[in-house]
C-alpha positions as CSV (number, residue, x, y, z in Angstrom):
1,X,128.0,110.1,95.4
2,X,130.6,111.9,97.6
3,X,134.3,111.5,96.5
4,X,136.2,114.0,98.3
5,X,137.2,112.4,101.1
6,X,138.4,109.1,98.8
7,X,140.3,112.0,96.8
8,X,142.1,113.1,99.9
9,X,143.1,109.5,100.4
10,X,144.5,109.3,96.8
11,X,146.7,112.3,97.4
12,X,148.0,110.8,100.6
13,X,149.4,108.0,98.4
14,X,150.5,109.7,95.5
15,X,152.6,112.1,97.6
16,X,154.1,109.8,100.2
17,X,153.8,106.5,98.6
18,X,151.7,102.8,99.0
19,X,153.9,102.3,101.9
20,X,152.5,105.2,104.2
21,X,148.9,103.1,104.3
22,X,151.1,100.6,106.8
23,X,152.1,103.0,109.0
24,X,148.6,103.8,110.7
25,X,149.9,106.4,113.2
26,X,151.4,108.5,110.1
27,X,148.4,108.5,108.4
28,X,146.4,109.3,111.4
29,X,148.6,112.4,111.7
30,X,148.1,113.5,107.8
31,X,144.6,113.5,108.0
32,X,144.3,114.9,111.1
33,X,144.1,118.5,109.3
34,X,140.7,117.2,108.0
35,X,139.4,116.0,111.1
36,X,137.1,118.6,111.5
37,X,135.2,117.9,108.1
38,X,135.7,114.1,108.2
39,X,136.3,113.2,111.8
40,X,133.9,109.8,111.9
41,X,135.7,108.6,108.0
42,X,138.8,109.3,109.2
43,X,137.9,107.0,112.5
44,X,136.0,104.5,110.0
45,X,139.6,104.2,107.9
46,X,141.8,104.1,110.8
47,X,139.8,101.3,112.4
48,X,139.9,99.3,108.7
49,X,143.8,99.8,108.6
50,X,144.3,98.3,111.7
51,X,142.3,95.6,111.3
52,X,144.6,94.9,107.9
53,X,147.4,96.3,108.1
54,X,150.2,96.2,110.9
55,X,150.8,99.3,113.1
56,X,154.4,99.3,112.8
57,X,156.3,101.7,110.5
58,X,158.5,99.6,107.4
59,X,162.1,100.1,107.5
60,X,162.8,103.4,105.4
61,X,163.5,102.3,101.3
62,X,162.7,98.9,102.0
63,X,160.8,97.7,99.1
64,X,159.0,94.4,98.4
65,X,157.0,94.2,95.4
66,X,154.7,91.2,96.2
67,X,153.9,93.1,99.3
68,X,153.5,96.1,97.8
69,X,151.0,94.6,94.7
70,X,149.3,93.0,98.1
71,X,148.8,96.3,99.6
72,X,147.4,98.0,97.1
73,X,145.0,95.4,96.5
74,X,144.1,96.2,99.8
75,X,143.6,99.6,99.1
76,X,141.5,99.4,96.6
77,X,139.2,97.2,98.5
78,X,139.2,99.8,101.4
79,X,138.9,102.3,98.9
80,X,135.2,100.8,97.0
81,X,133.9,100.0,100.5
82,X,135.0,103.1,101.9
83,X,133.3,104.9,98.9
84,X,130.3,102.7,99.4
85,X,129.9,104.1,103.0
86,X,130.6,107.9,102.0
87,X,127.6,107.0,99.6
88,X,125.6,105.6,101.8
89,X,125.6,108.4,103.9
90,X,125.5,111.3,101.7
91,X,122.5,109.9,100.0
92,X,118.9,109.1,101.2
93,X,118.2,105.7,102.5
94,X,115.0,105.1,100.2
95,X,117.6,105.7,97.1
96,X,119.5,102.3,98.7
97,X,116.1,100.4,99.8
98,X,115.4,97.5,97.1
99,X,112.2,96.9,98.8
100,X,110.9,100.0,99.1
101,X,109.4,100.1,95.8
102,X,108.0,96.4,96.4
103,X,106.3,97.6,99.9
104,X,104.6,101.1,98.3
105,X,103.7,99.7,94.9
106,X,99.8,99.6,95.9
107,X,97.4,98.9,93.3
108,X,95.9,102.1,92.3
109,X,92.2,102.8,91.9
110,X,90.6,102.9,88.8
111,X,89.6,105.9,87.7
112,X,85.3,106.2,87.6
113,X,84.4,108.4,84.5
114,X,80.6,108.7,85.2
115,X,78.6,110.4,82.0
116,X,75.3,111.9,82.8
117,X,71.7,111.0,81.1
118,X,68.9,113.1,81.5
119,X,65.7,110.9,81.2
120,X,63.6,113.8,79.3
121,X,60.2,112.0,80.3
122,X,60.6,113.3,84.3
123,X,63.8,115.6,83.7
124,X,65.5,113.4,86.1
125,X,69.6,112.8,85.8
126,X,71.4,109.4,85.8
127,X,75.3,108.8,86.0
128,X,76.1,105.9,83.1
129,X,79.0,104.1,83.4
130,X,80.8,101.9,80.9
131,X,82.0,98.1,82.1
132,X,83.2,96.0,79.5
133,X,81.5,96.4,76.6
134,X,78.2,97.9,77.6
135,X,76.7,101.1,79.1
136,X,75.0,101.1,82.1
137,X,72.9,103.2,84.6
138,X,74.9,103.8,87.3
139,X,71.8,104.3,89.4
140,X,68.3,102.0,90.0
141,X,65.9,103.3,87.7
142,X,63.0,106.1,89.5
143,X,60.7,106.6,86.6
144,X,57.2,106.2,88.1
145,X,54.9,104.0,85.1
146,X,52.5,101.4,85.6
147,X,53.3,98.9,88.0
148,X,56.2,100.5,90.0
149,X,56.0,101.4,93.7
150,X,58.6,102.9,96.2
151,X,59.6,100.8,99.1
152,X,56.9,101.0,102.0
153,X,55.4,103.7,99.8
154,X,58.0,105.9,101.3
155,X,58.9,108.4,98.3
156,X,62.4,108.9,100.3
157,X,63.0,105.1,99.5
158,X,62.7,106.1,95.9
159,X,65.2,108.8,95.7
160,X,67.8,106.6,97.1
161,X,67.0,103.0,96.1
162,X,65.0,103.5,92.5
163,X,61.6,102.5,92.1
164,X,60.6,98.3,92.3
165,X,58.9,97.3,88.9
166,X,56.7,94.5,88.2
167,X,58.7,92.2,85.3
168,X,56.2,93.3,82.2
169,X,56.4,97.2,83.6
170,X,60.3,96.6,83.9
171,X,60.2,95.5,80.0
172,X,59.3,99.4,78.9
173,X,60.3,101.5,82.1
174,X,63.5,102.3,80.5
175,X,64.0,105.6,78.5
176,X,63.9,105.7,74.6
177,X,67.7,104.2,73.4
178,X,68.1,102.4,76.6
179,X,66.7,98.9,77.4
180,X,66.0,96.3,80.1
181,X,69.4,94.1,80.0
182,X,69.6,90.5,79.1
183,X,71.2,87.6,80.8
184,X,73.6,87.6,78.3
185,X,74.3,91.6,79.1
186,X,74.8,90.7,82.9
187,X,77.1,88.3,81.8
188,X,79.2,90.4,80.0
189,X,79.7,92.9,82.6
190,X,80.2,89.8,85.5
191,X,82.5,88.3,83.4
192,X,84.7,92.0,82.9
193,X,84.7,92.3,87.2
194,X,85.8,88.4,87.1
195,X,86.2,86.3,90.1
196,X,83.9,85.4,92.7
197,X,83.6,88.3,94.8
198,X,81.9,90.1,91.7
199,X,79.3,91.2,94.0
200,X,81.6,93.1,96.3
201,X,83.1,95.1,93.5
202,X,79.8,96.2,92.6
203,X,78.0,97.2,95.7
204,X,78.2,101.0,96.6
205,X,80.1,101.4,99.9
206,X,77.1,103.0,101.5
207,X,73.6,101.5,102.1
208,X,74.3,98.1,103.1
209,X,73.9,96.8,106.8
210,X,76.3,94.8,107.1
211,X,79.3,96.8,107.3
212,X,81.4,93.6,107.3
213,X,79.8,92.9,103.5
214,X,79.9,96.5,102.2
215,X,80.9,96.8,98.7
216,X,84.5,99.0,97.1
217,X,82.1,100.1,94.0
218,X,85.3,99.7,92.0
219,X,83.8,100.1,88.5
220,X,81.3,102.6,89.6
221,X,77.9,100.5,89.4
222,X,76.6,101.7,92.9
223,X,74.4,98.8,93.6
224,X,72.1,99.3,96.2
225,X,69.7,97.0,98.3
226,X,66.6,98.1,97.2
227,X,64.8,95.0,99.1
228,X,61.7,93.6,97.1
229,X,57.7,93.7,96.9
230,X,55.7,90.6,97.0
231,X,52.2,90.8,95.2
232,X,50.3,90.9,98.6
233,X,51.6,94.5,99.0
234,X,54.7,93.5,101.6
235,X,58.1,94.7,101.1
236,X,60.9,92.8,102.5
237,X,64.7,93.3,102.5
238,X,65.6,97.0,101.9
239,X,69.3,97.5,103.0
240,X,70.0,93.7,102.6
241,X,69.5,92.3,99.5
242,X,69.0,94.2,95.8
243,X,67.3,92.2,93.0
244,X,67.2,93.5,89.2
245,X,65.0,92.2,86.6
246,X,66.4,91.0,83.6
247,X,64.8,90.6,80.1
248,X,64.8,86.9,79.7
249,X,61.8,85.0,80.4
250,X,62.2,81.4,81.7
251,X,58.1,80.8,81.1
252,X,54.9,83.0,80.9
253,X,55.2,83.0,84.8
254,X,58.9,83.7,85.6
255,X,61.7,85.5,84.2
256,X,65.5,85.4,84.9
257,X,66.5,88.2,87.6
258,X,70.1,89.0,89.4
259,X,70.6,89.5,93.0
260,X,73.1,90.7,95.4
261,X,72.7,90.6,99.2
262,X,74.4,91.6,102.1
263,X,75.6,88.1,103.4
264,X,77.7,87.3,100.4
265,X,79.9,89.0,97.4
266,X,78.8,87.3,94.9
267,X,75.9,88.1,92.2
268,X,73.2,85.2,92.2
269,X,70.6,84.4,89.4
270,X,67.4,82.7,89.7
271,X,63.9,82.6,88.4
272,X,62.3,81.8,91.8
273,X,60.2,84.8,92.2
274,X,57.3,85.2,89.4
275,X,57.0,88.2,87.2
276,X,54.6,89.7,89.7
277,X,57.3,90.4,91.9
278,X,58.4,94.4,92.7
279,X,62.4,94.3,91.8
280,X,64.9,97.2,90.9
281,X,65.7,98.0,87.5
282,X,69.0,98.9,85.7
283,X,68.8,100.5,82.2
284,X,71.6,100.0,79.6
285,X,72.1,101.5,76.1
286,X,71.0,100.2,72.9
């Protein structure tokens, strides 16, 4: 805070007495020697004096204690106002803006810390991520075994979306030390993410056809819409829907699976399709 001009005013009063503040013309004359540096400040101060005291000089040597006290109080108030004005002019505006912190306080994005895992069966490398209390694959499994397929039998789709597995194959497809997650393990992740837009937070930022429903991938799960394979060999919904088997059976024909699609921001659960369907697989650590 710059008090230099305020000190000049203080010196002026100590030299000529408090009554000098009531002689606006005299004040203006005495301050003129500082006009180069404090021209705007002098003008402002003189305006304050004009609005608070008479411009006519008092008769010489006339003392009025009550009036002097009043003028002193007025001077102190004006000095405080003037000091505040000087402070505002000499400091960056953001230091005095009480709303700046609120306007700029955006929540920081979570730092996503992946750990690589190499499947020694085929030397493929997968990203893994901890969500809640469980370590997950952050990619769909792409290990060729049993009844597993690339979407439309195109290897490119396997590289991008992983393979599709029937349920019995999915149960055994994860590498040693990993397993197909149960309903409870999916629930653990969903509760950790929370709220009804959990699907949006788990979806990958790319790879979904509906632009308005793309994911934010805030937890690094990177859910991709790998589509599904029907028992008759037809494939559907790549880019539109992702389906992931759980290890939890519903009956000897059905098992539970989780799904996300391009039209909603939630994670759904169903047991509508039978175990012979081809769905994606995520592995969790033992």
